[in-house]
N, CA, C and O atoms as a Maestro MAE file, in Angstrom:
{
 s_m_m2io_version
 :::
 2.0.0
}

f_m_ct {
 s_m_title
 :::
 protein
 m_atom[244] {
  # First column is atom index #
  i_m_mmod_type
  r_m_x_coord
  r_m_y_coord
  r_m_z_coord
  i_m_residue_number
  s_m_chain_name
  s_m_pdb_residue_name
  s_m_pdb_atom_name
  i_m_atomic_number
  :::
  1 25 347.128 1.630 206.213 1 A "MET " " N  " 7
  2 3 348.556 2.149 205.962 1 A "MET " " CA " 6
  3 2 348.554 3.244 204.822 1 A "MET " " C  " 6
  4 15 348.110 3.095 203.684 1 A "MET " " O  " 8
  5 25 349.188 4.463 205.399 2 A "SER " " N  " 7
  6 3 349.078 5.592 204.489 2 A "SER " " CA " 6
  7 2 349.983 5.803 203.499 2 A "SER " " C  " 6
  8 15 349.797 6.643 202.619 2 A "SER " " O  " 8
  9 25 350.958 5.106 203.566 3 A "THR " " N  " 7
  10 3 352.159 4.942 202.738 3 A "THR " " CA " 6
  11 2 352.373 3.465 202.176 3 A "THR " " C  " 6
  12 15 352.083 2.545 202.941 3 A "THR " " O  " 8
  13 25 352.784 3.206 201.096 4 A "PRO " " N  " 7
  14 3 353.138 1.899 200.351 4 A "PRO " " CA " 6
  15 2 354.358 1.307 201.443 4 A "PRO " " C  " 6
  16 15 355.156 2.012 202.061 4 A "PRO " " O  " 8
  17 25 354.261 -0.080 201.483 5 A "PRO " " N  " 7
  18 3 355.404 -0.666 202.073 5 A "PRO " " CA " 6
  19 2 356.541 -0.671 201.359 5 A "PRO " " C  " 6
  20 15 356.607 -0.459 200.148 5 A "PRO " " O  " 8
  21 25 357.730 -0.985 202.313 6 A "ASP " " N  " 7
  22 3 358.982 -1.391 201.605 6 A "ASP " " CA " 6
  23 2 359.560 -0.159 200.928 6 A "ASP " " C  " 6
  24 15 360.547 -0.341 200.216 6 A "ASP " " O  " 8
  25 25 359.047 1.142 201.065 7 A "GLY " " N  " 7
  26 3 359.657 2.244 200.450 7 A "GLY " " CA " 6
  27 2 359.457 2.338 199.132 7 A "GLY " " C  " 6
  28 15 360.304 2.936 198.468 7 A "GLY " " O  " 8
  29 25 358.439 1.836 198.566 8 A "LEU " " N  " 7
  30 3 357.853 1.915 197.278 8 A "LEU " " CA " 6
  31 2 357.203 3.229 197.151 8 A "LEU " " C  " 6
  32 15 356.654 3.757 198.117 8 A "LEU " " O  " 8
  33 25 357.252 3.807 195.908 9 A "PRO " " N  " 7
  34 3 356.426 5.050 195.424 9 A "PRO " " CA " 6
  35 2 355.131 4.949 195.401 9 A "PRO " " C  " 6
  36 15 354.641 3.831 195.241 9 A "PRO " " O  " 8
  37 25 354.298 6.087 195.556 10 A "ILE " " N  " 7
  38 3 353.194 6.136 195.488 10 A "ILE " " CA " 6
  39 2 352.251 6.111 193.948 10 A "ILE " " C  " 6
  40 15 351.038 6.009 193.766 10 A "ILE " " O  " 8
  41 25 353.321 6.240 193.050 11 A "TYR " " N  " 7
  42 3 352.911 6.186 191.881 11 A "TYR " " CA " 6
  43 2 353.981 5.093 190.925 11 A "TYR " " C  " 6
  44 15 355.196 5.292 190.919 11 A "TYR " " O  " 8
  45 25 353.565 4.334 190.408 12 A "ARG " " N  " 7
  46 3 354.100 3.195 189.645 12 A "ARG " " CA " 6
  47 2 353.675 2.864 188.169 12 A "ARG " " C  " 6
  48 15 352.494 2.803 187.829 12 A "ARG " " O  " 8
  49 25 354.693 2.662 187.352 13 A "VAL " " N  " 7
  50 3 354.326 2.090 186.004 13 A "VAL " " CA " 6
  51 2 354.973 0.883 185.803 13 A "VAL " " C  " 6
  52 15 356.190 0.753 185.668 13 A "VAL " " O  " 8
  53 25 353.984 -0.171 185.782 14 A "LEU " " N  " 7
  54 3 354.398 -1.482 185.459 14 A "LEU " " CA " 6
  55 2 354.486 -1.626 183.924 14 A "LEU " " C  " 6
  56 15 353.675 -1.045 183.202 14 A "LEU " " O  " 8
  57 25 355.523 -2.441 183.403 15 A "THR " " N  " 7
  58 3 355.701 -2.612 181.988 15 A "THR " " CA " 6
  59 2 356.243 -4.026 181.645 15 A "THR " " C  " 6
  60 15 356.980 -4.598 182.448 15 A "THR " " O  " 8
  61 25 355.922 -4.548 180.573 16 A "GLY " " N  " 7
  62 3 356.334 -5.899 180.095 16 A "GLY " " CA " 6
  63 2 355.778 -6.772 179.183 16 A "GLY " " C  " 6
  64 15 354.764 -6.297 178.673 16 A "GLY " " O  " 8
  65 25 356.041 -7.765 178.830 17 A "ARG " " N  " 7
  66 3 355.154 -8.499 177.824 17 A "ARG " " CA " 6
  67 2 353.861 -8.941 178.360 17 A "ARG " " C  " 6
  68 15 353.731 -9.158 179.564 17 A "ARG " " O  " 8
  69 25 352.842 -9.095 177.475 18 A "ASP " " N  " 7
  70 3 351.302 -9.242 177.787 18 A "ASP " " CA " 6
  71 2 351.332 -10.676 178.215 18 A "ASP " " C  " 6
  72 15 350.972 -11.502 177.377 18 A "ASP " " O  " 8
  73 25 351.704 -11.088 179.386 19 A "ASP " " N  " 7
  74 3 351.585 -12.721 179.647 19 A "ASP " " CA " 6
  75 2 351.101 -12.556 180.993 19 A "ASP " " C  " 6
  76 15 350.611 -11.547 181.500 19 A "ASP " " O  " 8
  77 25 351.327 -13.792 181.545 20 A "ALA " " N  " 7
  78 3 350.790 -14.348 183.030 20 A "ALA " " CA " 6
  79 2 351.455 -13.655 184.079 20 A "ALA " " C  " 6
  80 15 350.998 -13.308 185.168 20 A "ALA " " O  " 8
  81 25 352.941 -13.454 183.465 21 A "THR " " N  " 7
  82 3 353.935 -12.908 184.623 21 A "THR " " CA " 6
  83 2 353.466 -11.497 184.835 21 A "THR " " C  " 6
  84 15 353.265 -11.080 185.976 21 A "THR " " O  " 8
  85 25 353.287 -10.758 183.784 22 A "PHE " " N  " 7
  86 3 352.702 -9.204 183.745 22 A "PHE " " CA " 6
  87 2 351.404 -9.253 184.732 22 A "PHE " " C  " 6
  88 15 351.330 -8.691 185.825 22 A "PHE " " O  " 8
  89 25 350.483 -9.979 184.164 23 A "CYS " " N  " 7
  90 3 349.251 -9.840 184.910 23 A "CYS " " CA " 6
  91 2 349.627 -10.164 186.565 23 A "CYS " " C  " 6
  92 15 349.147 -9.426 187.425 23 A "CYS " " O  " 8
  93 25 350.437 -11.211 186.914 24 A "LEU " " N  " 7
  94 3 350.637 -11.352 188.283 24 A "LEU " " CA " 6
  95 2 351.219 -10.244 188.813 24 A "LEU " " C  " 6
  96 15 350.684 -9.890 189.864 24 A "LEU " " O  " 8
  97 25 352.327 -9.429 188.370 25 A "ARG " " N  " 7
  98 3 352.910 -8.418 188.885 25 A "ARG " " CA " 6
  99 2 351.664 -7.190 189.138 25 A "ARG " " C  " 6
  100 15 351.653 -6.515 190.167 25 A "ARG " " O  " 8
  101 25 350.853 -7.061 188.267 26 A "VAL " " N  " 7
  102 3 349.777 -6.025 188.523 26 A "VAL " " CA " 6
  103 2 348.915 -6.538 189.618 26 A "VAL " " C  " 6
  104 15 348.596 -5.780 190.534 26 A "VAL " " O  " 8
  105 25 348.540 -7.701 189.590 27 A "SER " " N  " 7
  106 3 347.627 -8.195 190.776 27 A "SER " " CA " 6
  107 2 348.267 -8.275 192.067 27 A "SER " " C  " 6
  108 15 347.625 -8.174 193.113 27 A "SER " " O  " 8
  109 25 349.743 -8.486 192.015 28 A "GLU " " N  " 7
  110 3 350.320 -8.419 193.408 28 A "GLU " " CA " 6
  111 2 350.334 -6.765 193.795 28 A "GLU " " C  " 6
  112 15 350.055 -6.584 194.980 28 A "GLU " " O  " 8
  113 25 350.546 -5.795 193.195 29 A "ALA " " N  " 7
  114 3 350.556 -4.513 193.388 29 A "ALA " " CA " 6
  115 2 349.198 -4.103 193.795 29 A "ALA " " C  " 6
  116 15 349.169 -3.270 194.700 29 A "ALA " " O  " 8
  117 25 348.005 -4.529 193.299 30 A "ILE " " N  " 7
  118 3 346.824 -4.406 193.701 30 A "ILE " " CA " 6
  119 2 346.595 -4.905 195.163 30 A "ILE " " C  " 6
  120 15 346.090 -4.202 196.040 30 A "ILE " " O  " 8
  121 25 347.027 -6.214 195.338 31 A "ASP " " N  " 7
  122 3 346.916 -6.669 196.558 31 A "ASP " " CA " 6
  123 2 347.593 -5.798 197.795 31 A "ASP " " C  " 6
  124 15 347.205 -5.533 198.932 31 A "ASP " " O  " 8
  125 25 348.519 -5.549 197.211 32 A "LEU " " N  " 7
  126 3 349.438 -4.458 198.272 32 A "LEU " " CA " 6
  127 2 348.649 -3.257 198.674 32 A "LEU " " C  " 6
  128 15 348.939 -2.629 199.693 32 A "LEU " " O  " 8
  129 25 347.566 -2.896 197.824 33 A "GLY " " N  " 7
  130 3 346.896 -1.624 197.852 33 A "GLY " " CA " 6
  131 2 346.877 -0.368 196.805 33 A "GLY " " C  " 6
  132 15 346.323 0.724 196.931 33 A "GLY " " O  " 8
  133 25 347.610 -0.848 195.803 34 A "TYR " " N  " 7
  134 3 347.515 -0.015 194.769 34 A "TYR " " CA " 6
  135 2 346.217 -0.057 193.979 34 A "TYR " " C  " 6
  136 15 345.445 -1.007 194.114 34 A "TYR " " O  " 8
  137 25 345.978 0.892 193.207 35 A "GLU " " N  " 7
  138 3 344.739 1.109 192.337 35 A "GLU " " CA " 6
  139 2 345.248 1.429 190.827 35 A "GLU " " C  " 6
  140 15 346.205 2.155 190.558 35 A "GLU " " O  " 8
  141 25 344.445 0.765 189.920 36 A "LEU " " N  " 7
  142 3 344.790 1.158 188.511 36 A "LEU " " CA " 6
  143 2 344.571 2.603 188.320 36 A "LEU " " C  " 6
  144 15 343.786 3.286 188.977 36 A "LEU " " O  " 8
  145 25 345.276 2.981 187.432 37 A "HIS " " N  " 7
  146 3 345.237 4.334 187.164 37 A "HIS " " CA " 6
  147 2 345.115 4.512 185.599 37 A "HIS " " C  " 6
  148 15 346.036 4.458 184.784 37 A "HIS " " O  " 8
  149 25 343.631 4.761 185.335 38 A "GLU " " N  " 7
  150 3 343.236 4.474 184.001 38 A "GLU " " CA " 6
  151 2 343.567 3.173 183.307 38 A "GLU " " C  " 6
  152 15 343.853 2.153 183.934 38 A "GLU " " O  " 8
  153 25 343.518 3.248 181.989 39 A "GLY " " N  " 7
  154 3 343.651 1.835 181.134 39 A "GLY " " CA " 6
  155 2 345.106 1.569 180.978 39 A "GLY " " C  " 6
  156 15 345.861 2.450 181.389 39 A "GLY " " O  " 8
  157 25 345.626 0.494 180.448 40 A "PRO " " N  " 7
  158 3 346.930 0.211 180.135 40 A "PRO " " CA " 6
  159 2 347.106 0.637 178.792 40 A "PRO " " C  " 6
  160 15 346.163 0.742 178.007 40 A "PRO " " O  " 8
  161 25 348.448 0.920 178.466 41 A "ALA " " N  " 7
  162 3 349.027 1.036 177.141 41 A "ALA " " CA " 6
  163 2 349.396 -0.071 176.551 41 A "ALA " " C  " 6
  164 15 349.831 -1.014 177.213 41 A "ALA " " O  " 8
  165 25 349.268 -0.119 175.137 42 A "VAL " " N  " 7
  166 3 349.686 -1.494 174.485 42 A "VAL " " CA " 6
  167 2 350.136 -1.098 173.152 42 A "VAL " " C  " 6
  168 15 349.642 -0.214 172.453 42 A "VAL " " O  " 8
  169 25 351.320 -1.996 172.827 43 A "THR " " N  " 7
  170 3 351.989 -1.652 171.774 43 A "THR " " CA " 6
  171 2 352.476 -3.121 171.237 43 A "THR " " C  " 6
  172 15 352.335 -4.086 171.987 43 A "THR " " O  " 8
  173 25 352.997 -3.273 170.055 44 A "PHE " " N  " 7
  174 3 353.690 -4.340 169.529 44 A "PHE " " CA " 6
  175 2 354.963 -4.255 169.074 44 A "PHE " " C  " 6
  176 15 355.150 -3.389 168.219 44 A "PHE " " O  " 8
  177 25 355.953 -4.954 169.429 45 A "ASN " " N  " 7
  178 3 357.283 -4.488 169.284 45 A "ASN " " CA " 6
  179 2 357.753 -5.356 168.027 45 A "ASN " " C  " 6
  180 15 358.954 -5.287 167.762 45 A "ASN " " O  " 8
  181 25 357.119 -5.994 167.393 46 A "GLY " " N  " 7
  182 3 357.327 -6.807 166.269 46 A "GLY " " CA " 6
  183 2 357.463 -8.289 166.573 46 A "GLY " " C  " 6
  184 15 357.404 -9.103 165.652 46 A "GLY " " O  " 8
  185 25 357.624 -8.627 167.700 47 A "GLU " " N  " 7
  186 3 357.675 -9.856 168.258 47 A "GLU " " CA " 6
  187 2 356.352 -10.493 169.227 47 A "GLU " " C  " 6
  188 15 355.780 -11.580 169.155 47 A "GLU " " O  " 8
  189 25 356.141 -9.308 170.160 48 A "SER " " N  " 7
  190 3 355.171 -9.544 171.054 48 A "SER " " CA " 6
  191 2 354.624 -8.465 171.647 48 A "SER " " C  " 6
  192 15 355.292 -7.439 171.767 48 A "SER " " O  " 8
  193 25 353.360 -8.542 172.092 49 A "VAL " " N  " 7
  194 3 352.650 -7.410 172.852 49 A "VAL " " CA " 6
  195 2 353.137 -6.908 173.995 49 A "VAL " " C  " 6
  196 15 353.379 -7.644 174.952 49 A "VAL " " O  " 8
  197 25 353.349 -5.494 174.025 50 A "ILE " " N  " 7
  198 3 354.073 -4.962 175.223 50 A "ILE " " CA " 6
  199 2 352.934 -4.238 175.889 50 A "ILE " " C  " 6
  200 15 352.081 -3.650 175.224 50 A "ILE " " O  " 8
  201 25 352.919 -4.290 177.416 51 A "VAL " " N  " 7
  202 3 351.888 -3.537 178.137 51 A "VAL " " CA " 6
  203 2 352.366 -2.690 179.085 51 A "VAL " " C  " 6
  204 15 353.279 -3.159 179.764 51 A "VAL " " O  " 8
  205 25 351.977 -1.439 179.364 52 A "ALA " " N  " 7
  206 3 352.242 -0.615 180.307 52 A "ALA " " CA " 6
  207 2 351.110 -0.009 181.171 52 A "ALA " " C  " 6
  208 15 350.270 0.763 180.709 52 A "ALA " " O  " 8
  209 25 351.150 -0.431 182.509 53 A "GLN " " N  " 7
  210 3 349.871 -0.240 183.409 53 A "GLN " " CA " 6
  211 2 350.465 0.792 184.585 53 A "GLN " " C  " 6
  212 15 351.382 0.414 185.314 53 A "GLN " " O  " 8
  213 25 349.936 1.983 184.701 54 A "ALA " " N  " 7
  214 3 350.247 2.829 185.720 54 A "ALA " " CA " 6
  215 2 349.248 2.499 187.001 54 A "ALA " " C  " 6
  216 15 348.111 2.041 186.886 54 A "ALA " " O  " 8
  217 25 349.808 2.776 188.051 55 A "LEU " " N  " 7
  218 3 349.340 2.416 189.572 55 A "LEU " " CA " 6
  219 2 349.521 3.335 190.438 55 A "LEU " " C  " 6
  220 15 350.594 3.930 190.538 55 A "LEU " " O  " 8
  221 25 348.379 3.597 191.261 56 A "VAL " " N  " 7
  222 3 348.640 4.724 192.306 56 A "VAL " " CA " 6
  223 2 348.337 4.192 193.784 56 A "VAL " " C  " 6
  224 15 347.440 3.370 193.971 56 A "VAL " " O  " 8
  225 25 349.015 4.626 194.682 57 A "TRP " " N  " 7
  226 3 348.688 4.161 195.972 57 A "TRP " " CA " 6
  227 2 347.361 4.781 196.680 57 A "TRP " " C  " 6
  228 15 347.297 5.974 196.975 57 A "TRP " " O  " 8
  229 25 346.428 3.962 196.896 58 A "SER " " N  " 7
  230 3 345.170 4.136 197.433 58 A "SER " " CA " 6
  231 2 345.071 4.855 198.718 58 A "SER " " C  " 6
  232 15 344.016 5.402 199.035 58 A "SER " " O  " 8
  233 25 346.041 4.880 199.419 59 A "ALA " " N  " 7
  234 3 346.098 5.112 200.741 59 A "ALA " " CA " 6
  235 2 344.979 4.770 201.795 59 A "ALA " " C  " 6
  236 15 344.668 5.433 202.784 59 A "ALA " " O  " 8
  237 25 344.437 3.556 201.344 60 A "ARG " " N  " 7
  238 3 343.643 2.973 202.297 60 A "ARG " " CA " 6
  239 2 344.148 2.316 203.687 60 A "ARG " " C  " 6
  240 15 345.188 1.668 203.810 60 A "ARG " " O  " 8
  241 25 343.171 2.620 204.759 61 A "SER " " N  " 7
  242 3 343.697 2.304 205.990 61 A "SER " " CA " 6
  243 2 343.318 0.890 206.612 61 A "SER " " C  " 6
  244 15 343.763 0.560 207.712 61 A "SER " " O  " 8
  :::
 }
 m_bond[243] {
  # First column is bond index #
  i_m_from
  i_m_to
  i_m_order
  :::
  1 1 2 1
  2 2 3 1
  3 3 4 2
  4 3 5 1
  5 5 6 1
  6 6 7 1
  7 7 8 2
  8 7 9 1
  9 9 10 1
  10 10 11 1
  11 11 12 2
  12 11 13 1
  13 13 14 1
  14 14 15 1
  15 15 16 2
  16 15 17 1
  17 17 18 1
  18 18 19 1
  19 19 20 2
  20 19 21 1
  21 21 22 1
  22 22 23 1
  23 23 24 2
  24 23 25 1
  25 25 26 1
  26 26 27 1
  27 27 28 2
  28 27 29 1
  29 29 30 1
  30 30 31 1
  31 31 32 2
  32 31 33 1
  33 33 34 1
  34 34 35 1
  35 35 36 2
  36 35 37 1
  37 37 38 1
  38 38 39 1
  39 39 40 2
  40 39 41 1
  41 41 42 1
  42 42 43 1
  43 43 44 2
  44 43 45 1
  45 45 46 1
  46 46 47 1
  47 47 48 2
  48 47 49 1
  49 49 50 1
  50 50 51 1
  51 51 52 2
  52 51 53 1
  53 53 54 1
  54 54 55 1
  55 55 56 2
  56 55 57 1
  57 57 58 1
  58 58 59 1
  59 59 60 2
  60 59 61 1
  61 61 62 1
  62 62 63 1
  63 63 64 2
  64 63 65 1
  65 65 66 1
  66 66 67 1
  67 67 68 2
  68 67 69 1
  69 69 70 1
  70 70 71 1
  71 71 72 2
  72 71 73 1
  73 73 74 1
  74 74 75 1
  75 75 76 2
  76 75 77 1
  77 77 78 1
  78 78 79 1
  79 79 80 2
  80 79 81 1
  81 81 82 1
  82 82 83 1
  83 83 84 2
  84 83 85 1
  85 85 86 1
  86 86 87 1
  87 87 88 2
  88 87 89 1
  89 89 90 1
  90 90 91 1
  91 91 92 2
  92 91 93 1
  93 93 94 1
  94 94 95 1
  95 95 96 2
  96 95 97 1
  97 97 98 1
  98 98 99 1
  99 99 100 2
  100 99 101 1
  101 101 102 1
  102 102 103 1
  103 103 104 2
  104 103 105 1
  105 105 106 1
  106 106 107 1
  107 107 108 2
  108 107 109 1
  109 109 110 1
  110 110 111 1
  111 111 112 2
  112 111 113 1
  113 113 114 1
  114 114 115 1
  115 115 116 2
  116 115 117 1
  117 117 118 1
  118 118 119 1
  119 119 120 2
  120 119 121 1
  121 121 122 1
  122 122 123 1
  123 123 124 2
  124 123 125 1
  125 125 126 1
  126 126 127 1
  127 127 128 2
  128 127 129 1
  129 129 130 1
  130 130 131 1
  131 131 132 2
  132 131 133 1
  133 133 134 1
  134 134 135 1
  135 135 136 2
  136 135 137 1
  137 137 138 1
  138 138 139 1
  139 139 140 2
  140 139 141 1
  141 141 142 1
  142 142 143 1
  143 143 144 2
  144 143 145 1
  145 145 146 1
  146 146 147 1
  147 147 148 2
  148 147 149 1
  149 149 150 1
  150 150 151 1
  151 151 152 2
  152 151 153 1
  153 153 154 1
  154 154 155 1
  155 155 156 2
  156 155 157 1
  157 157 158 1
  158 158 159 1
  159 159 160 2
  160 159 161 1
  161 161 162 1
  162 162 163 1
  163 163 164 2
  164 163 165 1
  165 165 166 1
  166 166 167 1
  167 167 168 2
  168 167 169 1
  169 169 170 1
  170 170 171 1
  171 171 172 2
  172 171 173 1
  173 173 174 1
  174 174 175 1
  175 175 176 2
  176 175 177 1
  177 177 178 1
  178 178 179 1
  179 179 180 2
  180 179 181 1
  181 181 182 1
  182 182 183 1
  183 183 184 2
  184 183 185 1
  185 185 186 1
  186 186 187 1
  187 187 188 2
  188 187 189 1
  189 189 190 1
  190 190 191 1
  191 191 192 2
  192 191 193 1
  193 193 194 1
  194 194 195 1
  195 195 196 2
  196 195 197 1
  197 197 198 1
  198 198 199 1
  199 199 200 2
  200 199 201 1
  201 201 202 1
  202 202 203 1
  203 203 204 2
  204 203 205 1
  205 205 206 1
  206 206 207 1
  207 207 208 2
  208 207 209 1
  209 209 210 1
  210 210 211 1
  211 211 212 2
  212 211 213 1
  213 213 214 1
  214 214 215 1
  215 215 216 2
  216 215 217 1
  217 217 218 1
  218 218 219 1
  219 219 220 2
  220 219 221 1
  221 221 222 1
  222 222 223 1
  223 223 224 2
  224 223 225 1
  225 225 226 1
  226 226 227 1
  227 227 228 2
  228 227 229 1
  229 229 230 1
  230 230 231 1
  231 231 232 2
  232 231 233 1
  233 233 234 1
  234 234 235 1
  235 235 236 2
  236 235 237 1
  237 237 238 1
  238 238 239 1
  239 239 240 2
  240 239 241 1
  241 241 242 1
  242 242 243 1
  243 243 244 2
  :::
 }
}
């Protein structure tokens, strides 16, 4: 598939608390065909760790 499914963009940034739900969202994007773009950004908001992960469409066929 040369384009992402369901009209998704070729570049995405997922953000959220560093928990199993966030990891599942990233894993699902990888399963769709996205690849990680560099490492994650991590910060602390005073209550929990927040992560941002960029993903790019790999255009694999």
